[in-house]
C-alpha positions as CSV (number, residue, x, y, z in Angstrom):
1,M,-15.5,-121.0,-49.3
2,P,-13.8,-123.4,-46.9
3,I,-11.8,-122.2,-44.0
4,R,-8.0,-122.4,-44.5
5,V,-4.8,-121.0,-43.1
6,L,-3.5,-118.1,-45.0
7,D,-0.3,-118.4,-46.9
8,A,2.6,-117.0,-44.9
9,T,3.5,-114.4,-47.5
10,V,-0.1,-113.1,-47.6
11,A,-0.4,-113.1,-43.8
12,A,2.8,-111.1,-43.6
13,Q,1.5,-108.5,-46.1
14,I,-1.7,-108.2,-44.1
15,A,0.2,-107.7,-40.9
16,A,2.4,-105.2,-42.6
17,G,-0.6,-103.2,-43.6
18,E,-1.5,-102.6,-40.0
19,V,1.9,-101.1,-39.2
20,I,3.1,-99.6,-42.5
21,E,0.3,-97.4,-43.8
22,R,2.4,-95.1,-46.0
23,P,6.1,-94.1,-46.5
24,A,6.0,-91.9,-43.4
25,S,5.3,-95.0,-41.3
26,V,8.5,-96.6,-42.5
27,V,10.4,-93.5,-41.4
28,R,8.8,-93.5,-38.0
29,E,9.6,-97.1,-37.4
30,L,13.2,-96.8,-38.5
31,V,13.8,-93.6,-36.5
32,D,12.3,-95.3,-33.5
33,N,14.9,-98.1,-33.8
34,A,17.7,-95.6,-34.3
35,L,16.8,-93.7,-31.1
36,D,16.4,-96.9,-29.1
37,A,19.9,-97.8,-30.3
38,G,21.3,-94.6,-28.7
39,A,21.9,-92.7,-31.9
40,R,23.1,-89.1,-31.6
41,R,23.0,-88.4,-35.3
42,I,20.3,-89.5,-37.7
43,V,20.1,-88.9,-41.4
44,V,16.8,-89.5,-43.3
45,E,16.7,-89.4,-47.1
46,A,13.6,-89.9,-49.3
47,R,13.1,-90.0,-53.0
48,G,9.8,-90.1,-55.0
49,G,7.7,-89.5,-51.9
50,G,9.4,-92.3,-50.1
51,L,8.1,-94.9,-52.6
52,R,11.2,-95.0,-54.7
53,E,13.6,-95.1,-51.7
54,I,13.8,-94.3,-48.0
55,R,17.2,-94.3,-46.4
56,V,17.8,-93.9,-42.6
57,Q,21.3,-93.8,-41.3
58,D,22.3,-93.7,-37.6
59,D,25.4,-93.9,-35.4
60,G,23.8,-96.1,-32.8
61,C,25.0,-99.3,-31.2
62,G,24.4,-101.3,-34.4
63,I,23.2,-105.0,-34.7
64,P,25.6,-107.9,-34.0
65,A,26.3,-109.8,-37.2
66,D,24.8,-113.1,-35.9
67,E,21.5,-111.3,-35.0
68,V,20.9,-109.3,-38.2
69,E,18.8,-111.9,-39.9
70,L,16.8,-112.6,-36.7
71,A,16.0,-108.9,-36.4
72,F,13.8,-109.2,-39.5
73,A,11.9,-112.2,-38.1
74,R,8.4,-111.4,-36.9
75,H,8.0,-110.6,-33.1
76,A,11.8,-110.6,-32.7
77,T,12.9,-107.9,-30.3
78,S,15.6,-107.0,-27.8
79,K,13.3,-104.7,-25.9
80,L,10.9,-107.1,-24.1
81,S,11.3,-110.5,-22.5
82,T,8.1,-111.1,-20.6
83,A,4.5,-110.0,-20.8
84,D,5.0,-108.0,-17.6
85,D,7.4,-105.7,-19.5
86,L,4.4,-104.4,-21.5
87,W,3.3,-102.4,-18.5
88,S,6.6,-100.6,-18.1
89,I,7.8,-99.7,-21.6
90,A,10.8,-97.4,-21.7
91,T,11.6,-97.7,-25.4
92,L,9.9,-96.4,-28.6
93,G,9.8,-99.7,-30.3
94,F,8.9,-103.0,-28.6
95,R,6.6,-105.2,-30.7
96,G,9.2,-106.7,-33.1
97,E,7.0,-105.9,-36.0
98,A,8.6,-102.9,-37.7
99,L,11.5,-104.5,-39.7
100,P,9.5,-107.6,-40.8
101,S,6.6,-105.5,-41.8
102,I,8.7,-103.2,-43.9
103,A,10.6,-106.2,-45.5
104,A,7.3,-107.8,-46.4
105,V,6.3,-105.0,-48.7
106,A,9.6,-103.6,-50.0
107,Q,13.2,-104.4,-51.1
108,V,15.4,-103.8,-48.1
109,I,19.1,-103.4,-47.6
110,C,20.5,-103.3,-44.1
111,V,24.1,-102.4,-43.5
112,T,25.1,-102.5,-39.8
113,R,28.1,-102.8,-37.6
114,A,27.9,-103.4,-33.9
115,A,30.1,-101.3,-31.6
116,G,33.4,-103.1,-31.0
117,A,33.1,-105.3,-34.1
118,D,35.9,-105.2,-36.7
119,V,33.6,-105.5,-39.7
120,G,29.9,-105.0,-40.5
121,V,27.4,-107.0,-42.3
122,E,25.0,-106.4,-45.2
123,L,21.6,-108.1,-45.5
124,R,19.3,-108.0,-48.5
125,I,15.6,-108.9,-48.3
126,A,12.8,-108.6,-50.8
127,G,9.1,-109.4,-50.1
128,G,10.1,-110.9,-46.8
129,E,12.6,-113.4,-48.3
130,V,16.3,-113.2,-47.6
131,Q,18.2,-112.6,-50.8
132,A,21.8,-112.3,-49.6
133,I,23.9,-111.8,-46.4
134,M,27.6,-110.9,-46.6
135,P,30.4,-109.1,-44.6
136,R,30.6,-105.3,-45.3
137,G,33.0,-102.6,-44.3
138,C,31.1,-99.7,-42.7
139,S,31.1,-97.3,-39.8
140,P,29.5,-98.3,-36.5
141,G,25.8,-97.9,-36.6
142,T,23.0,-99.0,-38.9
143,T,21.9,-97.9,-42.4
144,I,18.6,-99.2,-43.8
145,S,17.5,-98.6,-47.4
146,V,13.9,-99.3,-48.3
147,R,13.3,-99.3,-52.0
148,N,10.2,-99.8,-54.1
149,L,7.8,-99.7,-51.2
150,F,4.6,-101.7,-51.8
151,Y,6.0,-103.1,-55.1
152,N,4.3,-106.4,-54.4
153,T,1.0,-104.8,-53.1
154,P,0.2,-102.4,-55.9
155,V,-3.4,-101.8,-54.7
156,R,-2.0,-100.1,-51.6
157,R,0.0,-97.7,-53.8
158,E,-3.2,-96.5,-55.4
159,F,-4.5,-95.2,-52.1
160,L,-1.4,-93.0,-51.5
161,R,-1.4,-89.3,-52.2
162,S,1.0,-87.4,-54.5
163,D,4.8,-87.7,-54.1
164,A,4.8,-84.1,-52.6
165,A,2.1,-85.0,-50.1
166,E,3.9,-88.2,-49.0
167,S,7.2,-86.2,-48.7
168,A,5.4,-83.7,-46.5
169,A,4.2,-86.5,-44.3
170,I,7.8,-87.7,-44.0
171,T,8.9,-84.2,-43.2
172,S,6.3,-84.0,-40.5
173,V,7.5,-87.2,-38.8
174,V,11.1,-86.1,-38.8
175,T,10.1,-82.7,-37.4
176,Q,8.3,-84.4,-34.5
177,Y,11.4,-86.3,-33.6
178,A,13.6,-83.3,-33.9
179,L,11.5,-81.5,-31.4
180,A,11.2,-84.5,-29.0
181,Y,14.9,-85.2,-29.1
182,P,16.8,-81.8,-29.4
183,E,20.0,-83.6,-28.3
184,V,20.0,-85.7,-31.5
185,R,21.2,-84.1,-34.7
186,F,18.6,-84.8,-37.4
187,S,19.2,-84.3,-41.1
188,L,16.4,-84.7,-43.7
189,V,17.0,-84.8,-47.5
190,I,14.0,-84.9,-49.8
191,D,14.8,-85.7,-53.5
192,G,18.3,-84.4,-53.0
193,R,17.2,-81.1,-51.3
194,A,18.2,-80.4,-47.7
195,A,14.8,-79.9,-46.0
196,L,15.8,-79.9,-42.3
197,Q,19.0,-79.8,-40.2
198,T,19.1,-79.5,-36.5
199,S,22.2,-78.9,-34.3
200,G,21.6,-81.6,-31.7
201,N,22.9,-79.3,-29.0
202,G,20.0,-80.3,-26.6
203,D,18.3,-76.9,-26.7
204,L,14.6,-77.2,-27.6
205,R,14.3,-73.6,-28.5
206,A,17.3,-74.0,-30.9
207,A,15.5,-76.9,-32.6
208,T,12.4,-74.8,-32.8
209,I,14.3,-72.1,-34.6
210,E,15.3,-74.5,-37.3
211,I,11.7,-75.5,-37.9
212,Y,9.7,-72.4,-37.2
213,G,12.2,-69.6,-37.4
214,L,13.8,-67.2,-35.0
215,D,10.8,-64.8,-34.8
216,V,8.4,-67.5,-33.7
217,A,10.8,-69.4,-31.4
218,R,11.8,-66.3,-29.3
219,Q,8.1,-65.6,-28.6
220,L,7.3,-69.0,-27.1
221,L,6.8,-69.3,-23.4
222,A,8.7,-71.9,-21.4
223,I,6.8,-74.6,-19.4
224,D,8.4,-76.6,-16.6
225,A,6.1,-78.1,-14.0
226,A,6.2,-81.3,-12.0
227,V,3.9,-82.9,-9.4
228,G,4.3,-86.1,-7.4
229,E,7.1,-88.7,-7.2
230,G,7.8,-92.2,-8.3
231,I,4.9,-93.8,-10.1
232,D,2.8,-90.7,-9.4
233,L,5.2,-88.3,-11.1
234,V,3.7,-86.0,-13.8
235,Q,6.1,-83.6,-15.4
236,V,5.3,-81.1,-18.2
237,R,8.1,-79.4,-20.1
238,G,8.3,-77.5,-23.3
239,L,7.2,-74.3,-25.1
240,V,3.8,-72.8,-25.8
241,S,2.8,-69.7,-27.7
242,P,1.3,-66.5,-26.3
243,P,-2.2,-65.7,-27.4
244,G,-1.0,-63.4,-30.1
245,L,0.8,-66.2,-31.9
246,T,-1.7,-68.7,-33.3
247,R,-2.5,-71.0,-36.2
248,S,-5.6,-71.8,-38.1
249,S,-5.2,-75.6,-37.2
250,R,-3.5,-77.8,-34.7
251,A,-0.6,-78.5,-37.1
252,A,1.8,-76.6,-34.8
253,I,0.7,-78.5,-31.6
254,H,3.4,-81.2,-30.9
255,L,2.6,-83.5,-28.0
256,F,4.8,-86.2,-26.6
257,I,4.4,-88.7,-23.8
258,N,7.7,-89.8,-22.5
259,R,9.0,-88.3,-25.8
260,R,6.7,-90.5,-27.8
261,A,4.7,-88.4,-30.3
262,I,1.0,-88.6,-30.1
263,Q,-1.8,-87.1,-32.2
264,P,-2.9,-83.5,-31.2
265,R,-6.5,-84.6,-30.5
266,G,-8.6,-86.0,-27.8
267,Q,-8.6,-85.0,-24.2
268,I,-5.0,-83.7,-24.1
269,A,-5.5,-81.3,-27.0
270,I,-8.8,-80.1,-25.4
271,V,-7.2,-79.4,-22.1
272,L,-4.3,-77.6,-23.7
273,E,-6.7,-75.3,-25.6
274,E,-8.9,-74.8,-22.6
275,A,-5.9,-73.3,-20.9
276,Y,-6.3,-70.5,-23.4
277,H,-10.0,-70.0,-22.6
278,T,-11.0,-66.4,-23.5
279,L,-7.6,-65.7,-24.8
280,L,-8.0,-67.0,-28.4
281,M,-10.4,-66.0,-31.1
282,K,-12.7,-68.7,-32.3
283,G,-11.1,-70.9,-34.9
284,R,-7.6,-70.2,-33.8
285,H,-5.2,-72.7,-32.2
286,P,-2.0,-72.2,-30.1
287,M,1.4,-73.5,-30.9
288,A,2.8,-75.9,-28.4
289,I,5.8,-78.3,-28.0
290,L,5.1,-80.2,-24.9
291,N,6.5,-83.4,-23.4
292,I,4.6,-85.0,-20.6
293,K,6.8,-87.3,-18.6
294,V,5.2,-90.0,-16.4
295,H,6.4,-93.2,-14.9
296,P,6.6,-96.0,-17.6
297,A,4.2,-98.1,-15.5
298,A,1.7,-95.2,-15.4
299,V,1.0,-95.2,-19.2
300,D,-0.1,-97.8,-21.7
301,V,1.5,-97.2,-25.1
302,N,0.2,-100.5,-26.5
303,V,-3.3,-99.3,-27.3
304,H,-2.9,-98.4,-31.0
305,P,-1.2,-100.3,-33.8
306,T,0.8,-97.2,-34.9
307,K,1.6,-96.2,-31.3
308,S,0.1,-92.7,-31.9
309,E,-2.3,-92.9,-28.9
310,V,-1.7,-93.8,-25.2
311,K,-3.8,-94.4,-22.1
312,F,-2.9,-93.0,-18.7
313,R,-3.1,-94.8,-15.3
314,N,-4.3,-91.5,-13.7
315,T,-5.7,-89.4,-16.5
316,T,-7.3,-86.8,-14.2
317,Q,-3.9,-85.9,-12.6
318,V,-2.1,-85.7,-15.9
319,M,-4.7,-83.3,-17.4
320,S,-4.8,-81.2,-14.2
321,V,-1.0,-80.7,-14.2
322,L,-1.0,-80.0,-18.0
323,G,-3.8,-77.4,-17.8
324,R,-2.4,-75.7,-14.8
325,A,1.1,-75.5,-16.1
326,V,0.0,-73.9,-19.4
327,R,-2.4,-71.5,-17.8
328,T,0.3,-70.4,-15.2
329,A,2.8,-69.7,-17.9
330,L,0.3,-67.6,-19.8
331,L,-0.6,-65.5,-16.7
332,E,3.0,-65.1,-15.5
333,S,3.9,-63.8,-19.0
334,G,1.5,-60.9,-18.4
335,V,-1.5,-62.2,-20.4
336,R,-4.9,-61.6,-18.8
337,P,-8.1,-63.2,-19.9
338,W,-10.8,-61.1,-21.6
339,E,-14.3,-61.8,-22.7
340,E,-15.5,-61.2,-26.2
341,P,-19.2,-61.1,-27.1
342,G,-19.8,-63.5,-29.9
343,V,-22.5,-64.7,-32.3
344,P,-24.0,-68.2,-32.3
345,A,-21.5,-70.8,-33.4
346,S,-23.7,-71.9,-36.3
347,L,-24.0,-68.3,-37.7
348,D,-20.5,-67.9,-39.1
349,T,-20.4,-71.3,-40.8
350,A,-23.9,-71.0,-42.2
351,Q,-23.3,-67.5,-43.4
352,R,-20.0,-68.3,-45.2
353,R,-21.5,-71.4,-46.8
354,F,-24.4,-69.3,-48.1
355,E,-22.0,-66.7,-49.5
356,L,-19.9,-69.4,-51.3
357,R,-23.0,-71.1,-52.7
358,R,-23.9,-67.8,-54.4
359,L,-20.6,-68.1,-56.3
360,G,-21.3,-71.6,-57.7
361,T,-23.2,-74.8,-56.9
362,S,-20.6,-77.4,-58.1
363,S,-17.5,-77.9,-56.0
364,E,-15.5,-78.3,-59.2
365,S,-17.1,-75.6,-61.3
366,V,-15.8,-72.1,-62.0
367,W,-17.6,-69.8,-59.6
368,D,-20.3,-67.6,-61.2
369,A,-20.6,-64.2,-59.6
370,P,-24.1,-62.9,-58.9
371,S,-25.3,-60.1,-61.2
372,W,-24.6,-57.3,-58.7
373,M,-21.0,-58.4,-58.1
374,T,-18.8,-57.7,-61.1
375,A,-15.1,-57.3,-61.8
376,G,-13.5,-54.0,-61.3
377,D,-12.9,-51.7,-58.3
378,E,-16.2,-52.0,-56.5
379,Y,-14.3,-53.1,-53.4
380,G,-11.0,-51.4,-54.3
381,E,-9.0,-48.9,-52.3
382,I,-10.9,-47.1,-49.6
383,P,-12.0,-43.8,-51.2
384,A,-12.1,-40.4,-49.5
385,M,-15.5,-38.8,-49.6
386,D,-17.7,-36.1,-48.2
387,D,-19.5,-37.3,-45.0
388,R,-22.2,-34.6,-45.0
389,R,-25.5,-36.3,-44.2
390,A,-28.2,-34.0,-45.4
391,V,-31.2,-33.7,-43.2
392,G,-34.2,-32.7,-45.3
393,Q,-37.1,-30.7,-44.3
394,S,-38.8,-33.7,-42.9
395,G,-35.9,-34.3,-40.6
396,A,-35.2,-37.7,-42.0
397,W,-31.6,-39.0,-42.4
398,E,-30.3,-39.5,-45.9
399,R,-27.6,-41.8,-46.9
400,E,-24.4,-40.4,-48.2
401,P,-24.1,-40.8,-52.0
402,A,-21.4,-43.1,-53.4
403,P,-18.5,-41.6,-55.3
404,P,-19.0,-41.2,-59.1
405,D,-16.7,-44.1,-60.0
406,A,-18.2,-46.6,-57.6
407,Q,-20.3,-49.5,-59.0
408,L,-23.6,-49.5,-57.2
409,I,-25.1,-52.8,-56.1
410,T,-28.7,-53.6,-56.7
411,H,-29.8,-54.5,-53.2
412,A,-30.5,-51.9,-50.5
413,S,-28.0,-51.4,-47.7
414,K,-28.5,-53.5,-44.6
415,L,-27.2,-50.8,-42.4
416,P,-28.8,-47.5,-41.4
417,P,-27.1,-44.3,-42.6
418,L,-24.0,-43.6,-40.4
419,R,-22.2,-40.4,-39.5
420,I,-18.6,-40.7,-38.4
421,V,-17.8,-39.2,-35.0
422,G,-14.3,-40.4,-34.4
423,Q,-12.0,-43.3,-33.4
424,I,-11.4,-45.0,-30.0
425,A,-8.2,-46.8,-29.0
426,Q,-7.0,-46.8,-32.7
427,S,-9.3,-49.8,-33.1
428,Y,-13.0,-48.8,-33.1
429,I,-14.8,-46.3,-35.2
430,V,-17.6,-44.3,-33.5
431,A,-20.6,-43.6,-35.7
432,E,-24.0,-42.0,-35.1
433,S,-27.2,-43.3,-36.7
434,P,-30.9,-42.6,-36.1
435,D,-30.8,-45.7,-33.9
436,G,-28.1,-44.5,-31.6
437,M,-24.3,-45.0,-31.5
438,Y,-22.4,-47.7,-33.3
439,L,-18.9,-49.0,-32.4
440,I,-17.3,-50.5,-35.4
441,D,-14.3,-52.8,-35.2
442,Q,-12.2,-51.4,-38.0
443,H,-10.2,-54.7,-38.6
444,A,-13.3,-56.9,-38.7
445,A,-15.2,-54.4,-40.9
446,H,-12.3,-54.2,-43.4
447,E,-12.1,-58.0,-43.4
448,R,-15.7,-58.2,-44.5
449,I,-15.1,-55.6,-47.3
450,T,-12.0,-57.4,-48.5
451,Y,-13.7,-60.8,-48.3
452,E,-16.5,-59.7,-50.6
453,R,-14.1,-57.9,-52.9
454,L,-12.1,-61.2,-53.3
455,M,-15.3,-63.1,-53.9
456,A,-16.1,-60.7,-56.7
457,Q,-12.6,-61.1,-58.3
458,R,-12.7,-64.9,-58.0
459,G,-16.2,-65.0,-59.5
460,A,-14.9,-62.9,-62.4
461,G,-12.1,-65.5,-63.0
462,A,-8.9,-64.4,-61.3
463,I,-7.5,-62.7,-58.3
464,E,-5.5,-59.5,-59.1
465,R,-1.7,-60.0,-58.5
466,Q,1.3,-57.8,-57.9
467,E,4.8,-58.6,-59.0
468,L,7.3,-58.0,-56.3
469,L,10.1,-55.6,-57.3
470,I,12.5,-57.6,-55.1
471,P,11.3,-61.2,-54.6
472,Q,10.9,-62.2,-50.9
473,V,12.8,-65.2,-49.5
474,I,11.0,-66.7,-46.5
475,D,11.6,-69.6,-44.2
476,L,8.7,-71.8,-43.3
477,P,8.5,-75.2,-41.6
478,P,9.7,-77.9,-44.0
479,T,6.3,-79.5,-44.1
480,A,4.6,-76.3,-45.1
481,Q,7.2,-75.6,-47.8
482,D,6.6,-79.0,-49.4
483,V,2.8,-78.5,-49.4
484,L,3.0,-75.1,-50.9
485,L,5.5,-76.1,-53.7
486,D,3.2,-79.0,-54.6
487,A,0.3,-76.6,-54.9
488,A,2.2,-73.9,-56.8
489,D,0.0,-74.1,-59.9
490,R,-3.2,-73.8,-57.8
491,L,-1.8,-70.9,-55.8
492,A,-0.9,-69.1,-59.1
493,E,-4.6,-68.8,-59.7
494,W,-4.8,-66.8,-56.5
495,G,-2.0,-64.5,-57.4
496,F,1.0,-66.3,-55.9
497,A,4.2,-67.1,-57.7
498,I,6.2,-69.5,-55.5
499,E,9.4,-71.4,-56.2
500,P,12.1,-73.3,-54.2
501,F,15.2,-71.4,-53.1
502,G,17.6,-73.7,-51.2
503,R,15.9,-74.6,-47.9
504,S,13.6,-71.6,-48.3
505,L,10.9,-70.3,-50.6
506,R,11.2,-67.4,-53.0
507,I,8.0,-65.4,-53.6
508,R,7.9,-63.4,-56.9
509,A,4.2,-62.3,-56.8
510,I,1.4,-62.1,-54.3
511,P,-2.3,-61.2,-54.5
512,A,-2.6,-57.5,-55.0
513,V,-4.6,-57.1,-51.8
514,L,-2.1,-58.9,-49.6
515,Y,0.2,-56.9,-47.3
516,P,3.8,-58.2,-47.8
517,G,4.5,-57.9,-44.1
518,D,1.9,-60.6,-43.4
519,L,3.1,-63.0,-46.1
520,T,4.7,-65.6,-43.8
521,T,1.7,-65.9,-41.6
522,A,-0.7,-66.0,-44.5
523,L,1.3,-68.8,-46.2
524,L,1.5,-70.8,-43.0
525,E,-2.3,-70.8,-42.8
526,I,-2.7,-71.6,-46.5
527,A,-0.4,-74.6,-46.1
528,D,-2.6,-75.8,-43.2
529,H,-5.7,-75.6,-45.4
530,L,-3.9,-77.3,-48.3
531,S,-3.0,-80.2,-46.0
532,G,-6.7,-80.7,-45.4
533,R,-6.7,-79.4,-41.9
534,G,-9.3,-76.8,-42.7
535,G,-11.5,-79.2,-44.7
536,T,-10.9,-81.3,-47.7
537,T,-13.5,-80.3,-50.3
538,P,-12.7,-77.6,-52.9
539,H,-15.4,-75.4,-51.3
540,D,-13.7,-75.8,-47.9
541,W,-10.3,-74.8,-49.3
542,R,-11.6,-71.9,-51.3
543,E,-13.5,-70.6,-48.4
544,A,-10.5,-70.9,-46.1
545,L,-8.3,-69.1,-48.6
546,L,-10.7,-66.3,-49.0
547,I,-10.9,-65.8,-45.2
548,T,-7.1,-66.0,-44.8
549,L,-6.4,-63.4,-47.5
550,S,-9.1,-61.1,-46.2
551,C,-7.7,-61.3,-42.7
552,H,-4.1,-60.5,-43.8
553,T,-5.0,-57.6,-46.1
554,S,-7.1,-55.6,-43.7
555,V,-6.7,-52.5,-41.6
556,R,-5.3,-53.5,-38.3
557,S,-6.4,-52.8,-34.7
558,G,-4.1,-50.1,-33.4
559,Q,-3.9,-48.3,-36.7
560,T,-4.8,-44.6,-36.7
561,L,-7.3,-43.7,-39.5
562,S,-8.0,-40.3,-40.8
563,F,-11.6,-39.1,-41.1
564,D,-11.5,-39.7,-44.8
565,E,-10.3,-43.3,-44.3
566,M,-13.0,-44.0,-41.7
567,R,-15.7,-42.5,-43.9
568,G,-14.5,-44.6,-46.9
569,L,-14.4,-47.8,-44.8
570,V,-17.9,-47.3,-43.4
571,L,-19.4,-46.5,-46.8
572,Q,-17.9,-49.7,-48.3
573,L,-19.2,-51.7,-45.3
574,E,-22.7,-50.3,-46.0
575,R,-22.5,-51.7,-49.5
576,C,-21.5,-55.3,-48.3
577,S,-24.1,-58.0,-48.5
578,S,-23.4,-59.2,-44.9
579,P,-22.0,-56.1,-43.2
580,R,-22.6,-57.1,-39.6
581,T,-20.1,-59.9,-39.2
582,C,-16.5,-60.5,-40.4
583,P,-15.7,-63.7,-42.4
584,H,-14.8,-65.4,-39.1
585,G,-18.3,-64.8,-37.8
586,R,-17.3,-62.1,-35.3
587,P,-19.5,-59.0,-35.1
588,T,-18.2,-56.0,-37.0
589,M,-20.2,-53.6,-34.8
590,I,-22.2,-53.2,-31.7
591,L,-25.1,-50.7,-31.2
592,L,-25.8,-48.6,-28.1
593,T,-29.4,-47.4,-28.7
594,T,-30.4,-43.9,-27.7
595,T,-32.7,-45.5,-25.0
596,Q,-29.7,-47.4,-23.6
597,I,-27.6,-44.3,-23.4
598,E,-30.3,-42.2,-21.8
599,R,-30.9,-45.0,-19.2
600,Q,-27.2,-44.8,-18.3
601,F,-27.5,-41.1,-17.7
602,G,-30.7,-41.5,-15.5
603,R,-33.0,-39.8,-18.0
604,I,-35.0,-43.0,-18.3
605,K,-35.8,-45.2,-15.2
């Protein structure tokens, strides 16, 4: 095939594909322009996942009537004049690619009125071609409507996700801006439903309340640190969570460089999480809303087509200030690091994969329970039972018999017989065995019991559910709500009944094992997994949901247990197939052998 110059329309569509990946990309570019125009109020509306229509209205400075058509020309911008300006960018947009890229793959209507002008102007463009331009009465500012996105590039539409998933991505983008610019009033409407509304009063914590709720926002710790001056200035401001407030993914980590949102990955995310070293359980992530301010000449924002990554002039200094600021805030809040013995990192993953494989080999098939794991109450409520451990004439320990209504499993217990002694710190059960003394983490142990019970129920076809006498109305971040509503049918198979209720969710039923007080946290984690942050395959999602439900249905640390409850819990743990670790991979118990105890008392040297 001979070499030839591409048609201008084809070239424009190719270039647009580098900037406009999905509807959320349109929202990002248009909001960038609105903020650069000095807007104090921005309204974003989306229909049909943003494919049918995206509308962004602002009260910024507007575009002069004689420059409107030029604004949609490629590489036309008011934010740069020379190449040297690339090394000191103080605006969000600067390439002059946003508007022409959008116009190349959609039908666009731009209505704008510059400050001081008597009348505005309306410009209509389709597929990059100007259709009409005319005077228009309107308020100062700019309103851009983008309709039928990718109508002339249908192949690109085929690679998009569902309308709900695309709406969730739009919500995520607007959420980022609302946190980066708390002084701007943001409104988001998805398919006619108000999804987000911030006050624009300049208070970051107030904006956080609108997104994560009052209970979460009031727990966050303030960060305010600055080092250096001029071009060497590094300032870190924002909010971070205490170790007790975590998420199962990095979805609640919001990072900004000079208020430009970047992805929560790479070195910055690693340094942030390293500040929590020894303070977080494996697999948990902190919440954070942090803006890192540096001199515009000390950062290169022109290293990624979507402007979602940056490069620092002095990376070491930035990371040092960030890590120290977060760690200091944690320590000053009264948090102290602690060390937790763990198991090899590969153990938890390998173990859970093995357990899930036993329930089915095909990622799309209905799980088949093994012969010893049947439906019923095998892992039901913790029973009260006699803890007498008979010692026969031979002096051998005998295992306590199961209650008459229990379904016995076919394999032998993987634990020695245990005799309950008591409870320490309302968190650990002390038990005696022929080997010595066991300390059992009551929460981790009950997680394991509940996890295997849920596997049995799922293998039998359905998770038991409980109808709530009074439906619960809960507030979640808009992105999480969109994801959960989109997956309402899938969640129904797990015992949930979820429906929209204004800007909130109404929960009519939950899995029978789930404690209603943990419902909000559990749904947040489920939303993360549904978004693909915990793995994208059906097995990944099922595994994550089993672990999430088992965690939020279990006996808590700090909960006093009676002897009957401790005996029942330990008996059920003995009957588990993998009793020595919880679903997260942490140990459920540690053993102090008789020899170790005697050595501590000096009886063995």
